[in-house]
mmCIF file of the N, C-alpha and C atoms, coordinates in Angstrom:
data_MODEL
# 
_entry.id   MODEL 
# 
loop_
_atom_site.group_PDB 
_atom_site.id 
_atom_site.type_symbol 
_atom_site.label_atom_id 
_atom_site.label_alt_id 
_atom_site.label_comp_id 
_atom_site.label_asym_id 
_atom_site.label_entity_id 
_atom_site.label_seq_id 
_atom_site.pdbx_PDB_ins_code 
_atom_site.Cartn_x 
_atom_site.Cartn_y 
_atom_site.Cartn_z 
_atom_site.occupancy 
_atom_site.B_iso_or_equiv 
_atom_site.pdbx_formal_charge 
_atom_site.auth_seq_id 
_atom_site.auth_comp_id 
_atom_site.auth_asym_id 
_atom_site.auth_atom_id 
_atom_site.pdbx_PDB_model_num 
ATOM 1   N N  . UNK A 1 1  ? -14.341 -1.369 -7.482  1.00 0.00 ? 1  UNK A N  1 
ATOM 2   C CA . UNK A 1 1  ? -13.312 -2.326 -7.157  1.00 0.00 ? 1  UNK A CA 1 
ATOM 3   C C  . UNK A 1 1  ? -13.963 -3.455 -6.347  1.00 0.00 ? 1  UNK A C  1 
ATOM 4   N N  . UNK A 1 2  ? -13.546 -4.664 -6.607  1.00 0.00 ? 2  UNK A N  1 
ATOM 5   C CA . UNK A 1 2  ? -14.154 -5.781 -5.896  1.00 0.00 ? 2  UNK A CA 1 
ATOM 6   C C  . UNK A 1 2  ? -13.500 -6.001 -4.531  1.00 0.00 ? 2  UNK A C  1 
ATOM 7   N N  . UNK A 1 3  ? -14.178 -6.752 -3.690  1.00 0.00 ? 3  UNK A N  1 
ATOM 8   C CA . UNK A 1 3  ? -13.698 -6.973 -2.319  1.00 0.00 ? 3  UNK A CA 1 
ATOM 9   C C  . UNK A 1 3  ? -12.368 -7.709 -2.289  1.00 0.00 ? 3  UNK A C  1 
ATOM 10  N N  . UNK A 1 4  ? -12.162 -8.610 -3.244  1.00 0.00 ? 4  UNK A N  1 
ATOM 11  C CA . UNK A 1 4  ? -10.898 -9.340 -3.301  1.00 0.00 ? 4  UNK A CA 1 
ATOM 12  C C  . UNK A 1 4  ? -9.718  -8.407 -3.511  1.00 0.00 ? 4  UNK A C  1 
ATOM 13  N N  . UNK A 1 5  ? -9.880  -7.458 -4.415  1.00 0.00 ? 5  UNK A N  1 
ATOM 14  C CA . UNK A 1 5  ? -8.814  -6.487 -4.686  1.00 0.00 ? 5  UNK A CA 1 
ATOM 15  C C  . UNK A 1 5  ? -8.572  -5.615 -3.461  1.00 0.00 ? 5  UNK A C  1 
ATOM 16  N N  . UNK A 1 6  ? -9.647  -5.178 -2.811  1.00 0.00 ? 6  UNK A N  1 
ATOM 17  C CA . UNK A 1 6  ? -9.505  -4.362 -1.609  1.00 0.00 ? 6  UNK A CA 1 
ATOM 18  C C  . UNK A 1 6  ? -8.760  -5.109 -0.509  1.00 0.00 ? 6  UNK A C  1 
ATOM 19  N N  . UNK A 1 7  ? -9.121  -6.363 -0.310  1.00 0.00 ? 7  UNK A N  1 
ATOM 20  C CA . UNK A 1 7  ? -8.444  -7.162 0.719   1.00 0.00 ? 7  UNK A CA 1 
ATOM 21  C C  . UNK A 1 7  ? -6.980  -7.369 0.381   1.00 0.00 ? 7  UNK A C  1 
ATOM 22  N N  . UNK A 1 8  ? -6.679  -7.539 -0.903  1.00 0.00 ? 8  UNK A N  1 
ATOM 23  C CA . UNK A 1 8  ? -5.297  -7.692 -1.349  1.00 0.00 ? 8  UNK A CA 1 
ATOM 24  C C  . UNK A 1 8  ? -4.489  -6.429 -1.051  1.00 0.00 ? 8  UNK A C  1 
ATOM 25  N N  . UNK A 1 9  ? -5.066  -5.278 -1.335  1.00 0.00 ? 9  UNK A N  1 
ATOM 26  C CA . UNK A 1 9  ? -4.395  -4.000 -1.078  1.00 0.00 ? 9  UNK A CA 1 
ATOM 27  C C  . UNK A 1 9  ? -4.187  -3.808 0.424   1.00 0.00 ? 9  UNK A C  1 
ATOM 28  N N  . UNK A 1 10 ? -5.228  -4.059 1.200   1.00 0.00 ? 10 UNK A N  1 
ATOM 29  C CA . UNK A 1 10 ? -5.115  -3.901 2.650   1.00 0.00 ? 10 UNK A CA 1 
ATOM 30  C C  . UNK A 1 10 ? -4.065  -4.844 3.226   1.00 0.00 ? 10 UNK A C  1 
ATOM 31  N N  . UNK A 1 11 ? -4.043  -6.062 2.736   1.00 0.00 ? 11 UNK A N  1 
ATOM 32  C CA . UNK A 1 11 ? -3.038  -7.026 3.187   1.00 0.00 ? 11 UNK A CA 1 
ATOM 33  C C  . UNK A 1 11 ? -1.634  -6.579 2.771   1.00 0.00 ? 11 UNK A C  1 
ATOM 34  N N  . UNK A 1 12 ? -1.518  -6.107 1.537   1.00 0.00 ? 12 UNK A N  1 
ATOM 35  C CA . UNK A 1 12 ? -0.223  -5.647 1.035   1.00 0.00 ? 12 UNK A CA 1 
ATOM 36  C C  . UNK A 1 12 ? 0.314   -4.458 1.809   1.00 0.00 ? 12 UNK A C  1 
ATOM 37  N N  . UNK A 1 13 ? -0.570  -3.554 2.169   1.00 0.00 ? 13 UNK A N  1 
ATOM 38  C CA . UNK A 1 13 ? -0.135  -2.373 2.912   1.00 0.00 ? 13 UNK A CA 1 
ATOM 39  C C  . UNK A 1 13 ? 0.378   -2.722 4.301   1.00 0.00 ? 13 UNK A C  1 
ATOM 40  N N  . UNK A 1 14 ? -0.052  -3.844 4.840   1.00 0.00 ? 14 UNK A N  1 
ATOM 41  C CA . UNK A 1 14 ? 0.402   -4.235 6.177   1.00 0.00 ? 14 UNK A CA 1 
ATOM 42  C C  . UNK A 1 14 ? 1.886   -4.585 6.185   1.00 0.00 ? 14 UNK A C  1 
ATOM 43  N N  . UNK A 1 15 ? 2.457   -4.796 5.014   1.00 0.00 ? 15 UNK A N  1 
ATOM 44  C CA . UNK A 1 15 ? 3.886   -5.136 4.914   1.00 0.00 ? 15 UNK A CA 1 
ATOM 45  C C  . UNK A 1 15 ? 4.804   -3.921 4.958   1.00 0.00 ? 15 UNK A C  1 
ATOM 46  N N  . UNK A 1 16 ? 4.224   -2.743 4.762   1.00 0.00 ? 16 UNK A N  1 
ATOM 47  C CA . UNK A 1 16 ? 5.033   -1.539 4.647   1.00 0.00 ? 16 UNK A CA 1 
ATOM 48  C C  . UNK A 1 16 ? 5.003   -0.704 5.917   1.00 0.00 ? 16 UNK A C  1 
ATOM 49  N N  . UNK A 1 17 ? 6.036   0.089  6.086   1.00 0.00 ? 17 UNK A N  1 
ATOM 50  C CA . UNK A 1 17 ? 6.070   1.029  7.196   1.00 0.00 ? 17 UNK A CA 1 
ATOM 51  C C  . UNK A 1 17 ? 5.112   2.173  6.865   1.00 0.00 ? 17 UNK A C  1 
ATOM 52  N N  . UNK A 1 18 ? 4.182   2.421  7.755   1.00 0.00 ? 18 UNK A N  1 
ATOM 53  C CA . UNK A 1 18 ? 3.148   3.417  7.515   1.00 0.00 ? 18 UNK A CA 1 
ATOM 54  C C  . UNK A 1 18 ? 3.218   4.521  8.567   1.00 0.00 ? 18 UNK A C  1 
ATOM 55  N N  . UNK A 1 19 ? 2.792   5.702  8.162   1.00 0.00 ? 19 UNK A N  1 
ATOM 56  C CA . UNK A 1 19 ? 2.695   6.795  9.118   1.00 0.00 ? 19 UNK A CA 1 
ATOM 57  C C  . UNK A 1 19 ? 1.477   6.570  10.001  1.00 0.00 ? 19 UNK A C  1 
ATOM 58  N N  . UNK A 1 20 ? 1.390   7.332  11.075  1.00 0.00 ? 20 UNK A N  1 
ATOM 59  C CA . UNK A 1 20 ? 0.258   7.233  11.988  1.00 0.00 ? 20 UNK A CA 1 
ATOM 60  C C  . UNK A 1 20 ? -1.052  7.467  11.252  1.00 0.00 ? 20 UNK A C  1 
ATOM 61  N N  . UNK A 1 21 ? -1.103  8.498  10.408  1.00 0.00 ? 21 UNK A N  1 
ATOM 62  C CA . UNK A 1 21 ? -2.335  8.815  9.685   1.00 0.00 ? 21 UNK A CA 1 
ATOM 63  C C  . UNK A 1 21 ? -2.689  7.742  8.657   1.00 0.00 ? 21 UNK A C  1 
ATOM 64  N N  . UNK A 1 22 ? -1.680  7.178  8.016   1.00 0.00 ? 22 UNK A N  1 
ATOM 65  C CA . UNK A 1 22 ? -1.940  6.092  7.068   1.00 0.00 ? 22 UNK A CA 1 
ATOM 66  C C  . UNK A 1 22 ? -2.529  4.885  7.791   1.00 0.00 ? 22 UNK A C  1 
ATOM 67  N N  . UNK A 1 23 ? -1.975  4.570  8.952   1.00 0.00 ? 23 UNK A N  1 
ATOM 68  C CA . UNK A 1 23 ? -2.496  3.453  9.742   1.00 0.00 ? 23 UNK A CA 1 
ATOM 69  C C  . UNK A 1 23 ? -3.944  3.701  10.152  1.00 0.00 ? 23 UNK A C  1 
ATOM 70  N N  . UNK A 1 24 ? -4.231  4.910  10.586  1.00 0.00 ? 24 UNK A N  1 
ATOM 71  C CA . UNK A 1 24 ? -5.597  5.245  10.997  1.00 0.00 ? 24 UNK A CA 1 
ATOM 72  C C  . UNK A 1 24 ? -6.563  5.136  9.824   1.00 0.00 ? 24 UNK A C  1 
ATOM 73  N N  . UNK A 1 25 ? -6.145  5.614  8.660   1.00 0.00 ? 25 UNK A N  1 
ATOM 74  C CA . UNK A 1 25 ? -6.996  5.530  7.476   1.00 0.00 ? 25 UNK A CA 1 
ATOM 75  C C  . UNK A 1 25 ? -7.280  4.072  7.116   1.00 0.00 ? 25 UNK A C  1 
ATOM 76  N N  . UNK A 1 26 ? -6.261  3.242  7.157   1.00 0.00 ? 26 UNK A N  1 
ATOM 77  C CA . UNK A 1 26 ? -6.432  1.829  6.821   1.00 0.00 ? 26 UNK A CA 1 
ATOM 78  C C  . UNK A 1 26 ? -7.356  1.144  7.827   1.00 0.00 ? 26 UNK A C  1 
ATOM 79  N N  . UNK A 1 27 ? -7.198  1.465  9.099   1.00 0.00 ? 27 UNK A N  1 
ATOM 80  C CA . UNK A 1 27 ? -8.095  0.902  10.112  1.00 0.00 ? 27 UNK A CA 1 
ATOM 81  C C  . UNK A 1 27 ? -9.542  1.316  9.846   1.00 0.00 ? 27 UNK A C  1 
ATOM 82  N N  . UNK A 1 28 ? -9.743  2.582  9.500   1.00 0.00 ? 28 UNK A N  1 
ATOM 83  C CA . UNK A 1 28 ? -11.091 3.071  9.193   1.00 0.00 ? 28 UNK A CA 1 
ATOM 84  C C  . UNK A 1 28 ? -11.650 2.385  7.950   1.00 0.00 ? 28 UNK A C  1 
ATOM 85  N N  . UNK A 1 29 ? -10.806 2.176  6.950   1.00 0.00 ? 29 UNK A N  1 
ATOM 86  C CA . UNK A 1 29 ? -11.245 1.512  5.724   1.00 0.00 ? 29 UNK A CA 1 
ATOM 87  C C  . UNK A 1 29 ? -11.645 0.064  6.013   1.00 0.00 ? 29 UNK A C  1 
ATOM 88  N N  . UNK A 1 30 ? -10.849 -0.618 6.826   1.00 0.00 ? 30 UNK A N  1 
ATOM 89  C CA . UNK A 1 30 ? -11.186 -1.995 7.204   1.00 0.00 ? 30 UNK A CA 1 
ATOM 90  C C  . UNK A 1 30 ? -12.522 -2.033 7.944   1.00 0.00 ? 30 UNK A C  1 
ATOM 91  N N  . UNK A 1 31 ? -12.717 -1.090 8.834   1.00 0.00 ? 31 UNK A N  1 
ATOM 92  C CA . UNK A 1 31 ? -13.959 -1.022 9.596   1.00 0.00 ? 31 UNK A CA 1 
ATOM 93  C C  . UNK A 1 31 ? -15.154 -0.806 8.648   1.00 0.00 ? 31 UNK A C  1 
ATOM 94  N N  . UNK A 1 32 ? -15.022 0.126  7.725   1.00 0.00 ? 32 UNK A N  1 
ATOM 95  C CA . UNK A 1 32 ? -16.092 0.375  6.755   1.00 0.00 ? 32 UNK A CA 1 
ATOM 96  C C  . UNK A 1 32 ? -16.369 -0.863 5.906   1.00 0.00 ? 32 UNK A C  1 
ATOM 97  N N  . UNK A 1 33 ? -15.315 -1.534 5.509   1.00 0.00 ? 33 UNK A N  1 
ATOM 98  C CA . UNK A 1 33 ? -15.467 -2.735 4.683   1.00 0.00 ? 33 UNK A CA 1 
ATOM 99  C C  . UNK A 1 33 ? -16.224 -3.817 5.449   1.00 0.00 ? 33 UNK A C  1 
ATOM 100 N N  . UNK A 1 34 ? -15.892 -3.985 6.722   1.00 0.00 ? 34 UNK A N  1 
ATOM 101 C CA . UNK A 1 34 ? -16.553 -5.011 7.539   1.00 0.00 ? 34 UNK A CA 1 
ATOM 102 C C  . UNK A 1 34 ? -17.989 -4.614 7.893   1.00 0.00 ? 34 UNK A C  1 
ATOM 103 N N  . UNK A 1 35 ? -18.179 -3.361 8.293   1.00 0.00 ? 35 UNK A N  1 
ATOM 104 C CA . UNK A 1 35 ? -19.490 -2.920 8.777   1.00 0.00 ? 35 UNK A CA 1 
ATOM 105 C C  . UNK A 1 35 ? -20.471 -2.616 7.645   1.00 0.00 ? 35 UNK A C  1 
ATOM 106 N N  . UNK A 1 36 ? -19.980 -1.952 6.592   1.00 0.00 ? 36 UNK A N  1 
ATOM 107 C CA . UNK A 1 36 ? -20.871 -1.509 5.524   1.00 0.00 ? 36 UNK A CA 1 
ATOM 108 C C  . UNK A 1 36 ? -20.780 -2.377 4.275   1.00 0.00 ? 36 UNK A C  1 
ATOM 109 N N  . UNK A 1 37 ? -19.794 -3.245 4.247   1.00 0.00 ? 37 UNK A N  1 
ATOM 110 C CA . UNK A 1 37 ? -19.651 -4.134 3.097   1.00 0.00 ? 37 UNK A CA 1 
ATOM 111 C C  . UNK A 1 37 ? -18.952 -3.509 1.907   1.00 0.00 ? 37 UNK A C  1 
ATOM 112 N N  . UNK A 1 38 ? -18.447 -2.310 2.046   1.00 0.00 ? 38 UNK A N  1 
ATOM 113 C CA . UNK A 1 38 ? -17.748 -1.661 0.943   1.00 0.00 ? 38 UNK A CA 1 
ATOM 114 C C  . UNK A 1 38 ? -17.212 -0.307 1.333   1.00 0.00 ? 38 UNK A C  1 
ATOM 115 N N  . UNK A 1 39 ? -16.536 0.318  0.399   1.00 0.00 ? 39 UNK A N  1 
ATOM 116 C CA . UNK A 1 39 ? -15.947 1.634  0.604   1.00 0.00 ? 39 UNK A CA 1 
ATOM 117 C C  . UNK A 1 39 ? -16.485 2.591  -0.438  1.00 0.00 ? 39 UNK A C  1 
ATOM 118 N N  . UNK A 1 40 ? -16.327 3.866  -0.166  1.00 0.00 ? 40 UNK A N  1 
ATOM 119 C CA . UNK A 1 40 ? -16.697 4.866  -1.160  1.00 0.00 ? 40 UNK A CA 1 
ATOM 120 C C  . UNK A 1 40 ? -15.643 4.864  -2.266  1.00 0.00 ? 40 UNK A C  1 
ATOM 121 N N  . UNK A 1 41 ? -15.979 5.440  -3.396  1.00 0.00 ? 41 UNK A N  1 
ATOM 122 C CA . UNK A 1 41 ? -15.012 5.525  -4.495  1.00 0.00 ? 41 UNK A CA 1 
ATOM 123 C C  . UNK A 1 41 ? -13.782 6.318  -4.076  1.00 0.00 ? 41 UNK A C  1 
ATOM 124 N N  . UNK A 1 42 ? -13.998 7.353  -3.279  1.00 0.00 ? 42 UNK A N  1 
ATOM 125 C CA . UNK A 1 42 ? -12.875 8.173  -2.809  1.00 0.00 ? 42 UNK A CA 1 
ATOM 126 C C  . UNK A 1 42 ? -11.949 7.355  -1.907  1.00 0.00 ? 42 UNK A C  1 
ATOM 127 N N  . UNK A 1 43 ? -12.516 6.569  -1.015  1.00 0.00 ? 43 UNK A N  1 
ATOM 128 C CA . UNK A 1 43 ? -11.700 5.724  -0.143  1.00 0.00 ? 43 UNK A CA 1 
ATOM 129 C C  . UNK A 1 43 ? -10.923 4.690  -0.958  1.00 0.00 ? 43 UNK A C  1 
ATOM 130 N N  . UNK A 1 44 ? -11.589 4.087  -1.927  1.00 0.00 ? 44 UNK A N  1 
ATOM 131 C CA . UNK A 1 44 ? -10.920 3.113  -2.791  1.00 0.00 ? 44 UNK A CA 1 
ATOM 132 C C  . UNK A 1 44 ? -9.765  3.758  -3.545  1.00 0.00 ? 44 UNK A C  1 
ATOM 133 N N  . UNK A 1 45 ? -10.001 4.937  -4.064  1.00 0.00 ? 45 UNK A N  1 
ATOM 134 C CA . UNK A 1 45 ? -8.968  5.658  -4.804  1.00 0.00 ? 45 UNK A CA 1 
ATOM 135 C C  . UNK A 1 45 ? -7.782  5.994  -3.911  1.00 0.00 ? 45 UNK A C  1 
ATOM 136 N N  . UNK A 1 46 ? -8.067  6.417  -2.699  1.00 0.00 ? 46 UNK A N  1 
ATOM 137 C CA . UNK A 1 46 ? -6.993  6.747  -1.764  1.00 0.00 ? 46 UNK A CA 1 
ATOM 138 C C  . UNK A 1 46 ? -6.172  5.507  -1.401  1.00 0.00 ? 46 UNK A C  1 
ATOM 139 N N  . UNK A 1 47 ? -6.845  4.386  -1.206  1.00 0.00 ? 47 UNK A N  1 
ATOM 140 C CA . UNK A 1 47 ? -6.134  3.141  -0.910  1.00 0.00 ? 47 UNK A CA 1 
ATOM 141 C C  . UNK A 1 47 ? -5.245  2.724  -2.074  1.00 0.00 ? 47 UNK A C  1 
ATOM 142 N N  . UNK A 1 48 ? -5.777  2.789  -3.284  1.00 0.00 ? 48 UNK A N  1 
ATOM 143 C CA . UNK A 1 48 ? -4.995  2.448  -4.483  1.00 0.00 ? 48 UNK A CA 1 
ATOM 144 C C  . UNK A 1 48 ? -3.759  3.335  -4.580  1.00 0.00 ? 48 UNK A C  1 
ATOM 145 N N  . UNK A 1 49 ? -3.945  4.624  -4.378  1.00 0.00 ? 49 UNK A N  1 
ATOM 146 C CA . UNK A 1 49 ? -2.829  5.568  -4.466  1.00 0.00 ? 49 UNK A CA 1 
ATOM 147 C C  . UNK A 1 49 ? -1.771  5.287  -3.412  1.00 0.00 ? 49 UNK A C  1 
ATOM 148 N N  . UNK A 1 50 ? -2.211  5.022  -2.200  1.00 0.00 ? 50 UNK A N  1 
ATOM 149 C CA . UNK A 1 50 ? -1.279  4.722  -1.113  1.00 0.00 ? 50 UNK A CA 1 
ATOM 150 C C  . UNK A 1 50 ? -0.495  3.452  -1.422  1.00 0.00 ? 50 UNK A C  1 
ATOM 151 N N  . UNK A 1 51 ? -1.190  2.435  -1.905  1.00 0.00 ? 51 UNK A N  1 
ATOM 152 C CA . UNK A 1 51 ? -0.537  1.169  -2.241  1.00 0.00 ? 51 UNK A CA 1 
ATOM 153 C C  . UNK A 1 51 ? 0.496   1.366  -3.354  1.00 0.00 ? 51 UNK A C  1 
ATOM 154 N N  . UNK A 1 52 ? 0.117   2.100  -4.378  1.00 0.00 ? 52 UNK A N  1 
ATOM 155 C CA . UNK A 1 52 ? 1.045   2.358  -5.483  1.00 0.00 ? 52 UNK A CA 1 
ATOM 156 C C  . UNK A 1 52 ? 2.262   3.140  -5.012  1.00 0.00 ? 52 UNK A C  1 
ATOM 157 N N  . UNK A 1 53 ? 2.033   4.118  -4.143  1.00 0.00 ? 53 UNK A N  1 
ATOM 158 C CA . UNK A 1 53 ? 3.133   4.925  -3.616  1.00 0.00 ? 53 UNK A CA 1 
ATOM 159 C C  . UNK A 1 53 ? 4.111   4.058  -2.829  1.00 0.00 ? 53 UNK A C  1 
ATOM 160 N N  . UNK A 1 54 ? 3.591   3.210  -1.963  1.00 0.00 ? 54 UNK A N  1 
ATOM 161 C CA . UNK A 1 54 ? 4.452   2.363  -1.137  1.00 0.00 ? 54 UNK A CA 1 
ATOM 162 C C  . UNK A 1 54 ? 5.222   1.369  -1.989  1.00 0.00 ? 54 UNK A C  1 
ATOM 163 N N  . UNK A 1 55 ? 4.573   0.740  -2.961  1.00 0.00 ? 55 UNK A N  1 
ATOM 164 C CA . UNK A 1 55 ? 5.272   -0.230 -3.799  1.00 0.00 ? 55 UNK A CA 1 
ATOM 165 C C  . UNK A 1 55 ? 6.302   0.456  -4.694  1.00 0.00 ? 55 UNK A C  1 
ATOM 166 N N  . UNK A 1 56 ? 6.020   1.675  -5.098  1.00 0.00 ? 56 UNK A N  1 
ATOM 167 C CA . UNK A 1 56 ? 6.978   2.421  -5.932  1.00 0.00 ? 56 UNK A CA 1 
ATOM 168 C C  . UNK A 1 56 ? 8.262   2.690  -5.143  1.00 0.00 ? 56 UNK A C  1 
ATOM 169 N N  . UNK A 1 57 ? 8.144   3.081  -3.885  1.00 0.00 ? 57 UNK A N  1 
ATOM 170 C CA . UNK A 1 57 ? 9.322   3.349  -3.060  1.00 0.00 ? 57 UNK A CA 1 
ATOM 171 C C  . UNK A 1 57 ? 10.141  2.082  -2.849  1.00 0.00 ? 57 UNK A C  1 
ATOM 172 N N  . UNK A 1 58 ? 9.473   0.971  -2.642  1.00 0.00 ? 58 UNK A N  1 
ATOM 173 C CA . UNK A 1 58 ? 10.178  -0.299 -2.449  1.00 0.00 ? 58 UNK A CA 1 
ATOM 174 C C  . UNK A 1 58 ? 10.908  -0.688 -3.737  1.00 0.00 ? 58 UNK A C  1 
ATOM 175 N N  . UNK A 1 59 ? 10.234  -0.565 -4.880  1.00 0.00 ? 59 UNK A N  1 
ATOM 176 C CA . UNK A 1 59 ? 10.869  -0.914 -6.156  1.00 0.00 ? 59 UNK A CA 1 
ATOM 177 C C  . UNK A 1 59 ? 12.082  -0.032 -6.416  1.00 0.00 ? 59 UNK A C  1 
ATOM 178 N N  . UNK A 1 60 ? 11.966  1.263  -6.123  1.00 0.00 ? 60 UNK A N  1 
ATOM 179 C CA . UNK A 1 60 ? 13.114  2.161  -6.317  1.00 0.00 ? 60 UNK A CA 1 
ATOM 180 C C  . UNK A 1 60 ? 14.266  1.766  -5.418  1.00 0.00 ? 60 UNK A C  1 
ATOM 181 N N  . UNK A 1 61 ? 13.954  1.398  -4.195  1.00 0.00 ? 61 UNK A N  1 
ATOM 182 C CA . UNK A 1 61 ? 14.993  0.977  -3.257  1.00 0.00 ? 61 UNK A CA 1 
ATOM 183 C C  . UNK A 1 61 ? 15.710  -0.263 -3.727  1.00 0.00 ? 61 UNK A C  1 
ATOM 184 N N  . UNK A 1 62 ? 14.973  -1.214 -4.272  1.00 0.00 ? 62 UNK A N  1 
ATOM 185 C CA . UNK A 1 62 ? 15.572  -2.451 -4.776  1.00 0.00 ? 62 UNK A CA 1 
ATOM 186 C C  . UNK A 1 62 ? 16.443  -2.153 -5.986  1.00 0.00 ? 62 UNK A C  1 
ATOM 187 N N  . UNK A 1 63 ? 15.959  -1.311 -6.887  1.00 0.00 ? 63 UNK A N  1 
ATOM 188 C CA . UNK A 1 63 ? 16.742  -0.958 -8.082  1.00 0.00 ? 63 UNK A CA 1 
ATOM 189 C C  . UNK A 1 63 ? 18.023  -0.232 -7.677  1.00 0.00 ? 63 UNK A C  1 
ATOM 190 N N  . UNK A 1 64 ? 17.909  0.726  -6.754  1.00 0.00 ? 64 UNK A N  1 
ATOM 191 C CA . UNK A 1 64 ? 19.095  1.455  -6.300  1.00 0.00 ? 64 UNK A CA 1 
ATOM 192 C C  . UNK A 1 64 ? 20.081  0.528  -5.602  1.00 0.00 ? 64 UNK A C  1 
ATOM 193 N N  . UNK A 1 65 ? 19.591  -0.409 -4.822  1.00 0.00 ? 65 UNK A N  1 
ATOM 194 C CA . UNK A 1 65 ? 20.452  -1.369 -4.147  1.00 0.00 ? 65 UNK A CA 1 
ATOM 195 C C  . UNK A 1 65 ? 21.187  -2.221 -5.167  1.00 0.00 ? 65 UNK A C  1 
ATOM 196 N N  . UNK A 1 66 ? 20.481  -2.656 -6.201  1.00 0.00 ? 66 UNK A N  1 
ATOM 197 C CA . UNK A 1 66 ? 21.092  -3.471 -7.248  1.00 0.00 ? 66 UNK A CA 1 
ATOM 198 C C  . UNK A 1 66 ? 22.163  -2.681 -7.993  1.00 0.00 ? 66 UNK A C  1 
ATOM 199 N N  . UNK A 1 67 ? 21.890  -1.408 -8.273  1.00 0.00 ? 67 UNK A N  1 
ATOM 200 C CA . UNK A 1 67 ? 22.871  -0.569 -8.965  1.00 0.00 ? 67 UNK A CA 1 
ATOM 201 C C  . UNK A 1 67 ? 24.116  -0.391 -8.107  1.00 0.00 ? 67 UNK A C  1 
ATOM 202 N N  . UNK A 1 68 ? 23.919  -0.121 -6.831  1.00 0.00 ? 68 UNK A N  1 
ATOM 203 C CA . UNK A 1 68 ? 25.056  0.066  -5.928  1.00 0.00 ? 68 UNK A CA 1 
ATOM 204 C C  . UNK A 1 68 ? 25.882  -1.213 -5.792  1.00 0.00 ? 68 UNK A C  1 
ATOM 205 N N  . UNK A 1 69 ? 25.231  -2.340 -5.771  1.00 0.00 ? 69 UNK A N  1 
ATOM 206 C CA . UNK A 1 69 ? 25.922  -3.611 -5.648  1.00 0.00 ? 69 UNK A CA 1 
ATOM 207 C C  . UNK A 1 69 ? 26.771  -3.892 -6.872  1.00 0.00 ? 69 UNK A C  1 
ATOM 208 N N  . UNK A 1 70 ? 26.209  -3.627 -8.069  1.00 0.00 ? 70 UNK A N  1 
ATOM 209 C CA . UNK A 1 70 ? 26.976  -3.881 -9.294  1.00 0.00 ? 70 UNK A CA 1 
ATOM 210 C C  . UNK A 1 70 ? 28.101  -2.872 -9.453  1.00 0.00 ? 70 UNK A C  1 
ATOM 211 N N  . UNK A 1 71 ? 27.910  -1.648 -9.014  1.00 0.00 ? 71 UNK A N  1 
ATOM 212 C CA . UNK A 1 71 ? 28.971  -0.640 -9.102  1.00 0.00 ? 71 UNK A CA 1 
ATOM 213 C C  . UNK A 1 71 ? 30.115  -0.987 -8.150  1.00 0.00 ? 71 UNK A C  1 
ATOM 214 N N  . UNK A 1 72 ? 29.782  -1.459 -6.981  1.00 0.00 ? 72 UNK A N  1 
ATOM 215 C CA . UNK A 1 72 ? 30.811  -1.818 -6.010  1.00 0.00 ? 72 UNK A CA 1 
ATOM 216 C C  . UNK A 1 72 ? 31.576  -3.059 -6.424  1.00 0.00 ? 72 UNK A C  1 
ATOM 217 N N  . UNK A 1 73 ? 30.947  -3.942 -7.186  1.00 0.00 ? 73 UNK A N  1 
ATOM 218 C CA . UNK A 1 73 ? 31.581  -5.165 -7.641  1.00 0.00 ? 73 UNK A CA 1 
ATOM 219 C C  . UNK A 1 73 ? 32.564  -4.892 -8.781  1.00 0.00 ? 73 UNK A C  1 
ATOM 220 N N  . UNK A 1 74 ? 32.328  -3.799 -9.507  1.00 0.00 ? 74 UNK A N  1 
ATOM 221 C CA . UNK A 1 74 ? 33.174  -3.515 -10.678 1.00 0.00 ? 74 UNK A CA 1 
ATOM 222 C C  . UNK A 1 74 ? 34.501  -2.949 -10.325 1.00 0.00 ? 74 UNK A C  1 
# 
């Protein structure tokens, strides 16, 4: 994964509510990226998974909100 994608994911994750451990992992990943210039494949995979999980929950929330709004309007 390129650095641009990693920075995009790290920036995107800052928008979501994170657990203490998720925050610590992201801080460690940022540190590795700055100090070593990259992450391991495992770290990259974990970041991708976390990002996908967070965006999936937000999308579900928006869809459910839209459904509830249209049901209440009917």
